[in-house]
KOLTOR-471708 format. One record per residue (C-alpha): residue in one letter; x, y, z. Coordinates in nm, 2 decimals, decimal comma. Layout:
<atoms>
atom resn a x X y Y z Z $
...
</atoms>
This chain:
<atoms>
atom resn m x -5,06 y -4,35 z -4,34 $
atom resn n x -5,30 y -4,11 z -4,25 $
atom resn r x -4,98 y -3,84 z -4,30 $
atom resn h x -4,82 y -3,56 z -4,53 $
atom resn i x -4,45 y -3,64 z -4,66 $
atom resn y x -4,33 y -3,27 z -4,76 $
atom resn i x -3,98 y -3,32 z -4,84 $
atom resn l x -3,87 y -2,93 z -4,93 $
atom resn f x -3,57 y -2,97 z -5,24 $
atom resn d x -3,31 y -2,62 z -5,31 $
atom resn v x -3,29 y -2,71 z -5,67 $
atom resn p x -3,53 y -2,66 z -5,99 $
atom resn d x -3,72 y -3,00 z -6,07 $
atom resn h x -3,54 y -3,02 z -6,38 $
atom resn k x -3,15 y -2,98 z -6,16 $
atom resn n x -3,29 y -3,26 z -5,92 $
atom resn d x -3,10 y -3,48 z -5,89 $
atom resn k x -3,27 y -3,61 z -5,55 $
atom resn e x -3,54 y -3,88 z -5,78 $
atom resn w x -3,39 y -4,14 z -5,61 $
atom resn l x -3,49 y -4,01 z -5,22 $
atom resn i x -3,83 y -3,93 z -5,36 $
atom resn e x -3,93 y -4,27 z -5,55 $
atom resn g x -3,79 y -4,42 z -5,21 $
atom resn l x -3,99 y -4,30 z -4,98 $
atom resn k x -4,28 y -4,34 z -5,21 $
atom resn d x -4,14 y -4,72 z -5,22 $
atom resn y x -4,21 y -4,76 z -4,88 $
atom resn y x -4,54 y -4,47 z -4,72 $
atom resn g x -4,73 y -4,46 z -5,12 $
atom resn d x -4,86 y -4,15 z -5,24 $
atom resn v x -4,84 y -3,88 z -4,96 $
atom resn v x -4,55 y -3,84 z -5,04 $
atom resn s x -4,46 y -3,50 z -5,29 $
atom resn s x -4,13 y -3,28 z -5,40 $
atom resn v x -4,19 y -2,90 z -5,33 $
atom resn s x -3,89 y -2,78 z -5,55 $
atom resn i x -3,80 y -2,38 z -5,62 $
atom resn n x -3,70 y -2,19 z -5,92 $
atom resn h x -3,39 y -2,06 z -5,90 $
atom resn i x -3,04 y -2,33 z -5,73 $
atom resn l x -2,99 y -2,24 z -5,39 $
atom resn s x -2,67 y -2,29 z -5,29 $
atom resn e x -2,52 y -2,12 z -5,61 $
atom resn m x -2,74 y -1,77 z -5,45 $
atom resn i x -2,60 y -1,83 z -5,12 $
atom resn m x -2,24 y -1,91 z -5,16 $
atom resn l x -2,12 y -1,80 z -5,48 $
atom resn k x -2,32 y -1,50 z -5,60 $
atom resn g x -2,39 y -1,33 z -5,25 $
atom resn g x -2,49 y -0,96 z -5,23 $
atom resn w x -2,79 y -0,94 z -5,31 $
atom resn h x -2,88 y -1,27 z -5,41 $
atom resn r x -2,81 y -1,40 z -5,11 $
atom resn i x -3,08 y -1,24 z -5,00 $
atom resn y x -3,33 y -1,31 z -5,23 $
atom resn a x -3,25 y -1,75 z -5,21 $
atom resn y x -3,40 y -1,59 z -4,84 $
atom resn l x -3,67 y -1,45 z -4,96 $
atom resn i x -3,76 y -1,74 z -5,24 $
atom resn i x -3,68 y -2,02 z -4,89 $
atom resn i x -3,94 y -1,85 z -4,65 $
atom resn k x -4,18 y -1,83 z -5,01 $
atom resn q x -4,06 y -2,23 z -5,04 $
atom resn c x -4,20 y -2,31 z -4,63 $
atom resn l x -4,53 y -2,11 z -4,55 $
atom resn k x -4,58 y -2,27 z -4,89 $
atom resn v x -4,56 y -2,56 z -4,68 $
atom resn l x -4,68 y -2,42 z -4,36 $
atom resn l x -5,00 y -2,38 z -4,55 $
atom resn l x -5,04 y -2,73 z -4,71 $
atom resn s x -4,97 y -2,89 z -4,44 $
atom resn r x -5,16 y -3,05 z -4,09 $
atom resn q x -5,07 y -3,12 z -3,76 $
atom resn g x -4,86 y -3,46 z -3,74 $
atom resn d x -4,71 y -3,41 z -4,07 $
atom resn i x -4,32 y -3,47 z -4,14 $
atom resn v x -4,10 y -3,23 z -4,39 $
atom resn i x -3,73 y -3,34 z -4,51 $
atom resn c x -3,57 y -3,02 z -4,58 $
atom resn w x -3,26 y -3,11 z -4,79 $
atom resn f x -3,05 y -2,82 z -4,78 $
atom resn s x -2,99 y -2,78 z -4,40 $
atom resn t x -3,03 y -2,31 z -4,44 $
atom resn t x -3,41 y -2,45 z -4,49 $
atom resn g x -3,43 y -2,67 z -4,24 $
atom resn k x -3,31 y -2,39 z -3,97 $
atom resn i x -3,55 y -2,12 z -4,18 $
atom resn f x -3,87 y -2,41 z -4,16 $
atom resn n x -3,77 y -2,56 z -3,78 $
atom resn f x -3,78 y -2,13 z -3,70 $
atom resn l x -4,13 y -2,05 z -3,92 $
atom resn s x -4,25 y -2,42 z -3,81 $
atom resn r x -4,22 y -2,30 z -3,38 $
atom resn i x -4,39 y -1,93 z -3,44 $
atom resn f x -4,74 y -2,10 z -3,57 $
atom resn g x -4,74 y -2,33 z -3,37 $
atom resn n x -4,47 y -2,59 z -3,36 $
atom resn r x -4,74 y -2,87 z -3,57 $
atom resn q x -4,51 y -3,10 z -3,82 $
atom resn y x -4,25 y -3,27 z -3,72 $
atom resn i x -3,87 y -3,21 z -3,94 $
atom resn l x -3,59 y -3,40 z -4,06 $
atom resn s x -3,35 y -3,15 z -4,16 $
atom resn m x -3,07 y -3,24 z -4,35 $
atom resn n x -2,68 y -3,15 z -4,45 $
atom resn w x -2,61 y -3,03 z -4,12 $
atom resn l x -2,23 y -2,97 z -4,13 $
atom resn n x -2,00 y -2,88 z -3,89 $
atom resn p x -2,10 y -2,60 z -3,65 $
atom resn g x -1,90 y -2,25 z -3,79 $
atom resn i x -1,96 y -2,33 z -4,18 $
atom resn d x -2,18 y -2,04 z -4,17 $
atom resn n x -2,04 y -1,82 z -3,84 $
atom resn n x -2,30 y -1,56 z -3,83 $
atom resn d x -2,54 y -1,50 z -3,51 $
atom resn f x -2,81 y -1,50 z -3,77 $
atom resn h x -2,72 y -1,88 z -3,86 $
atom resn s x -2,66 y -1,97 z -3,48 $
atom resn f x -2,95 y -1,88 z -3,33 $
atom resn l x -3,12 y -2,05 z -3,64 $
atom resn a x -2,92 y -2,36 z -3,56 $
atom resn k x -3,00 y -2,36 z -3,16 $
atom resn f x -3,36 y -2,30 z -3,22 $
atom resn a x -3,34 y -2,62 z -3,46 $
atom resn l x -3,14 y -2,81 z -3,17 $
atom resn s x -3,42 y -2,70 z -2,85 $
atom resn n x -3,73 y -2,85 z -3,04 $
atom resn p x -3,79 y -3,23 z -2,95 $
atom resn k x -3,99 y -3,18 z -3,30 $
atom resn c x -3,73 y -3,13 z -3,47 $
atom resn i x -3,43 y -3,46 z -3,56 $
atom resn i x -3,08 y -3,31 z -3,74 $
atom resn v x -2,91 y -3,53 z -4,02 $
atom resn v x -2,53 y -3,51 z -4,03 $
atom resn n x -2,29 y -3,70 z -4,22 $
atom resn t x -2,02 y -3,83 z -3,94 $
atom resn k x -2,03 y -3,96 z -3,61 $
atom resn e x -1,81 y -3,61 z -3,46 $
atom resn s x -2,06 y -3,39 z -3,56 $
atom resn p x -2,38 y -3,52 z -3,27 $
atom resn r x -2,08 y -3,45 z -3,02 $
atom resn l x -1,96 y -3,12 z -3,19 $
atom resn w x -2,35 y -2,98 z -3,23 $
atom resn r x -2,39 y -2,99 z -2,86 $
atom resn d x -2,07 y -2,90 z -2,73 $
atom resn f x -2,17 y -2,54 z -2,95 $
atom resn a x -2,52 y -2,46 z -2,78 $
atom resn g x -2,40 y -2,58 z -2,43 $
atom resn k x -2,63 y -2,78 z -2,31 $
atom resn a x -2,83 y -3,16 z -2,46 $
atom resn c x -3,03 y -3,21 z -2,75 $
atom resn n x -3,27 y -3,32 z -2,92 $
atom resn g x -3,19 y -3,67 z -3,18 $
atom resn f x -2,94 y -3,68 z -3,48 $
atom resn v x -2,86 y -3,94 z -3,72 $
atom resn v x -2,58 y -4,04 z -3,87 $
atom resn m x -2,65 y -4,11 z -4,29 $
atom resn p x -2,35 y -4,04 z -4,55 $
atom resn d x -2,31 y -3,86 z -4,79 $
atom resn v x -2,38 y -4,07 z -5,11 $
atom resn f x -2,33 y -4,11 z -5,52 $
atom resn d x -2,59 y -3,95 z -5,77 $
atom resn d x -2,79 y -4,20 z -5,89 $
atom resn t x -2,80 y -4,00 z -6,27 $
atom resn v x -2,49 y -4,07 z -6,35 $
atom resn p x -2,34 y -4,38 z -6,44 $
atom resn f x -2,02 y -4,55 z -6,32 $
atom resn i x -1,80 y -4,56 z -6,54 $
atom resn t x -1,46 y -4,81 z -6,54 $
atom resn p x -1,13 y -4,72 z -6,49 $
atom resn s x -0,94 y -4,80 z -6,82 $
atom resn t x -0,67 y -5,02 z -6,86 $
atom resn k x -0,48 y -4,82 z -7,11 $
atom resn r x -0,45 y -4,45 z -6,93 $
atom resn n x -0,28 y -4,15 z -7,06 $
atom resn v x -0,05 y -3,91 z -6,82 $
atom resn r x -0,25 y -3,64 z -6,84 $
atom resn y x -0,28 y -3,36 z -6,59 $
atom resn c x -0,44 y -3,31 z -6,20 $
atom resn f x -0,68 y -3,21 z -6,09 $
atom resn s x -0,90 y -2,97 z -5,79 $
atom resn g x -1,13 y -2,80 z -5,78 $
atom resn g x -1,37 y -2,59 z -5,52 $
atom resn y x -1,52 y -2,31 z -5,42 $
atom resn g x -1,52 y -2,38 z -5,00 $
atom resn n x -1,28 y -2,46 z -4,76 $
atom resn r x -1,00 y -2,59 z -5,02 $
atom resn d x -0,60 y -2,55 z -4,88 $
atom resn w x -0,44 y -2,33 z -5,18 $
atom resn r x -0,17 y -2,25 z -5,04 $
atom resn l x -0,07 y -2,56 z -4,94 $
atom resn l x -0,14 y -2,75 z -5,36 $
atom resn m x 0,03 y -2,42 z -5,51 $
atom resn n x 0,36 y -2,52 z -5,30 $
atom resn v x 0,31 y -2,90 z -5,42 $
atom resn a x 0,26 y -2,79 z -5,81 $
atom resn s x 0,61 y -2,63 z -5,76 $
atom resn l x 0,72 y -2,96 z -5,60 $
atom resn s x 0,61 y -3,15 z -5,90 $
atom resn k x 0,69 y -2,94 z -6,16 $
atom resn s x 0,69 y -3,21 z -6,40 $
atom resn i x 0,31 y -3,21 z -6,32 $
atom resn k x 0,01 y -3,04 z -6,46 $
atom resn f x -0,17 y -2,95 z -6,21 $
atom resn v x -0,59 y -2,83 z -6,36 $
atom resn c x -0,78 y -2,61 z -6,04 $
atom resn v x -1,12 y -2,44 z -6,10 $
atom resn a x -1,18 y -2,20 z -5,74 $
atom resn k x -1,44 y -1,90 z -5,62 $
atom resn k x -1,23 y -1,58 z -5,75 $
atom resn d x -1,19 y -1,46 z -5,43 $
atom resn d x -1,12 y -1,73 z -5,20 $
atom resn f x -0,88 y -1,85 z -5,50 $
atom resn q x -0,69 y -1,46 z -5,43 $
atom resn s x -0,72 y -1,43 z -5,06 $
atom resn k x -0,49 y -1,75 z -4,98 $
atom resn v x -0,26 y -1,74 z -5,37 $
atom resn k x -0,06 y -1,44 z -5,50 $
atom resn i x 0,16 y -1,61 z -5,67 $
atom resn i x 0,09 y -1,91 z -5,95 $
atom resn p x 0,30 y -2,18 z -6,07 $
atom resn d x 0,41 y -2,21 z -6,46 $
atom resn n x 0,26 y -2,57 z -6,40 $
atom resn v x -0,11 y -2,45 z -6,26 $
atom resn e x -0,38 y -2,37 z -6,50 $
atom resn i x -0,67 y -2,20 z -6,33 $
atom resn y x -1,01 y -2,14 z -6,36 $
atom resn y x -1,31 y -1,96 z -6,23 $
atom resn n x -1,65 y -1,97 z -6,10 $
atom resn i x -1,68 y -2,21 z -6,38 $
atom resn e x -2,07 y -2,37 z -6,48 $
atom resn q x -2,10 y -2,77 z -6,33 $
atom resn s x -2,10 y -2,97 z -6,61 $
atom resn e x -1,73 y -2,74 z -6,68 $
atom resn y x -1,67 y -2,93 z -6,38 $
atom resn y x -1,71 y -3,24 z -6,43 $
atom resn n x -1,60 y -3,26 z -6,79 $
atom resn l x -1,24 y -3,14 z -6,58 $
atom resn m x -1,28 y -3,36 z -6,39 $
atom resn q x -1,33 y -3,68 z -6,61 $
atom resn g x -1,05 y -3,57 z -6,78 $
atom resn s x -0,77 y -3,58 z -6,51 $
atom resn s x -0,59 y -3,84 z -6,41 $
atom resn l x -0,62 y -3,80 z -6,02 $
atom resn v x -0,84 y -3,59 z -5,86 $
atom resn l x -0,71 y -3,38 z -5,54 $
atom resn l x -0,89 y -3,22 z -5,23 $
atom resn p x -0,71 y -3,04 z -5,01 $
atom resn l x -0,88 y -2,92 z -4,71 $
atom resn v x -0,85 y -2,70 z -4,43 $
atom resn g x -0,88 y -2,84 z -4,09 $
atom resn n x -1,10 y -3,09 z -3,98 $
atom resn t x -1,40 y -2,86 z -4,19 $
atom resn i x -1,66 y -3,13 z -4,37 $
atom resn s x -1,57 y -3,05 z -4,76 $
atom resn g x -1,50 y -3,24 z -5,04 $
atom resn l x -1,73 y -3,56 z -4,99 $
atom resn v x -1,93 y -3,42 z -5,33 $
atom resn n x -1,60 y -3,47 z -5,54 $
atom resn i x -1,42 y -3,79 z -5,34 $
atom resn i x -1,79 y -3,95 z -5,45 $
atom resn r x -1,78 y -3,78 z -5,81 $
atom resn a x -1,42 y -3,90 z -5,93 $
atom resn a x -1,48 y -4,23 z -5,80 $
atom resn q x -1,83 y -4,25 z -6,11 $
atom resn l x -1,56 y -4,12 z -6,33 $
atom resn g x -1,34 y -4,41 z -6,28 $
atom resn i x -1,05 y -4,20 z -6,15 $
atom resn i x -0,87 y -4,20 z -5,80 $
atom resn c x -0,85 y -3,90 z -5,58 $
atom resn s x -0,60 y -3,84 z -5,30 $
atom resn v x -0,81 y -3,65 z -5,02 $
atom resn s x -0,72 y -3,48 z -4,69 $
atom resn r x -0,70 y -3,75 z -4,37 $
atom resn t x -1,03 y -3,62 z -4,19 $
atom resn i x -1,30 y -3,71 z -3,91 $
atom resn a x -1,58 y -3,67 z -4,27 $
atom resn t x -1,26 y -3,78 z -4,54 $
atom resn e x -1,20 y -4,15 z -4,35 $
atom resn q x -1,57 y -4,32 z -4,41 $
atom resn y x -1,50 y -4,34 z -4,73 $
atom resn y x -1,20 y -4,52 z -4,82 $
atom resn a x -1,13 y -4,85 z -4,73 $
atom resn e x -0,83 y -5,01 z -4,55 $
atom resn e x -0,68 y -5,08 z -4,86 $
atom resn n x -0,63 y -4,70 z -5,02 $
atom resn n x -0,57 y -4,59 z -4,67 $
atom resn d x -0,28 y -4,44 z -4,85 $
atom resn l x -0,47 y -4,20 z -5,02 $
atom resn l x -0,55 y -4,04 z -4,73 $
atom resn i x -0,29 y -3,83 z -4,69 $
atom resn e x -0,14 y -3,56 z -4,42 $
atom resn s x -0,12 y -3,19 z -4,50 $
atom resn n x 0,20 y -3,10 z -4,55 $
atom resn e x 0,36 y -3,07 z -4,86 $
atom resn q x 0,62 y -3,35 z -4,91 $
atom resn s x 0,30 y -3,55 z -4,79 $
atom resn w x 0,13 y -3,45 z -5,11 $
atom resn a x 0,42 y -3,47 z -5,39 $
atom resn d x 0,51 y -3,84 z -5,29 $
atom resn v x 0,14 y -3,95 z -5,35 $
atom resn i x 0,12 y -3,80 z -5,71 $
atom resn n x 0,41 y -3,87 z -5,78 $
atom resn k x 0,33 y -4,20 z -5,70 $
atom resn i x -0,01 y -4,23 z -5,80 $
atom resn m x 0,11 y -3,99 z -6,13 $
atom resn t x 0,38 y -4,30 z -6,24 $
atom resn f x 0,18 y -4,60 z -6,16 $
atom resn t x 0,21 y -4,82 z -6,48 $
atom resn d x -0,15 y -4,94 z -6,61 $
atom resn k x -0,23 y -5,21 z -6,39 $
atom resn e x -0,13 y -5,03 z -6,04 $
atom resn y x -0,33 y -4,75 z -6,17 $
atom resn f x -0,65 y -4,97 z -6,29 $
atom resn d x -0,63 y -5,13 z -5,96 $
atom resn k x -0,62 y -4,90 z -5,74 $
atom resn a x -0,91 y -4,66 z -5,91 $
atom resn i x -1,16 y -5,00 z -5,90 $
atom resn s x -1,11 y -5,03 z -5,59 $
atom resn y x -1,14 y -4,65 z -5,48 $
atom resn q x -1,45 y -4,67 z -5,68 $
atom resn q x -1,64 y -5,07 z -5,56 $
atom resn y x -1,58 y -4,88 z -5,22 $
atom resn i x -1,82 y -4,65 z -5,22 $
atom resn k x -2,06 y -4,87 z -5,51 $
atom resn q x -2,13 y -5,06 z -5,20 $
atom resn q x -2,14 y -4,85 z -4,95 $
atom resn f x -2,24 y -4,48 z -5,06 $
atom resn s x -2,55 y -4,63 z -5,25 $
atom resn p x -2,91 y -4,38 z -5,22 $
atom resn q x -3,10 y -4,73 z -5,09 $
atom resn n x -2,89 y -4,75 z -4,71 $
atom resn a x -2,97 y -4,33 z -4,74 $
atom resn v x -3,37 y -4,45 z -4,78 $
atom resn s x -3,26 y -4,70 z -4,52 $
atom resn i x -3,19 y -4,43 z -4,24 $
atom resn l x -3,42 y -4,24 z -4,31 $
atom resn v x -3,76 y -4,53 z -4,33 $
atom resn k x -3,64 y -4,58 z -3,98 $
atom resn t x -3,58 y -4,27 z -3,91 $
atom resn i x -3,93 y -4,18 z -3,93 $
atom resn n x -4,09 y -4,45 z -3,80 $
atom resn r x -3,91 y -4,47 z -3,48 $
atom resn r x -3,86 y -4,13 z -3,44 $
atom resn f x -4,20 y -4,01 z -3,54 $
atom resn l x -4,47 y -4,25 z -3,66 $
atom resn e x -4,44 y -4,47 z -3,26 $
atom resn a x -4,42 y -4,11 z -3,08 $
</atoms>
């Protein structure tokens, strides 16, 4: 192939857990595939720190995009892992002649970035026939078309996949009943979870949250709840691994919690989550009881049931949950989807 494929990541090389994407595409296309990384973790700068860190993050993205614009030629393919990078690259690419084909990945549903700046960039990308949008639920294309108010270019559905640098840990056959873990920096229904904790006073809850988000929703923290704010990712996953049950109560139908659903399965821990179109796809039919409607009693009932499982009941449920994630959401499946998209939409165009 005489075209080059550039992959723009949103993290430094030593923090990048997406080597599977680089190596998978190289297996198909050879050395024309290369990655362009940065020296910062953009999602942390934008979501957790905000303020001038957010502005600095956008400047980093612009510099990264300009670098690839200078390196690339007519008809080259640019894959942007971070949706914000994809929107900004599309904008700059169209200003400079729209020479590249673009795969803009990891678009959540409209409303996540609820401001005029992101709305403008999103609509500009949606109107570009050379930009393909990668979403992770079948419902997302319709929502984005409704958002744009007109016909849009192509979409590809690619569910989130597990991190193949993290081993799958077989669930324990002899477990100690420890605590319930809940964490996340956006779209968590902390008010509901605190009410559930009040209904389950004999069970300990350990939570990790973005401080301003949590405190805007919760005024009183029950005695059986331990809360951590804005901690390092490694500590976050250590707390998750020490739990008996992961809980993800979500606000509305916004796409959220998918990384935690997958990581819990890798750690051999059962995860219960709010039932949404996005979360349903990660649960086999026999595990639909882990998908919870958003009312306090339903959550309390499921928590009490799982926390009183026998060793065998817990192992059987955890291994079933883990195996489904392992079989259905592998990086190899994602690479296959992307290769088919590149071949059909770009190389055969």
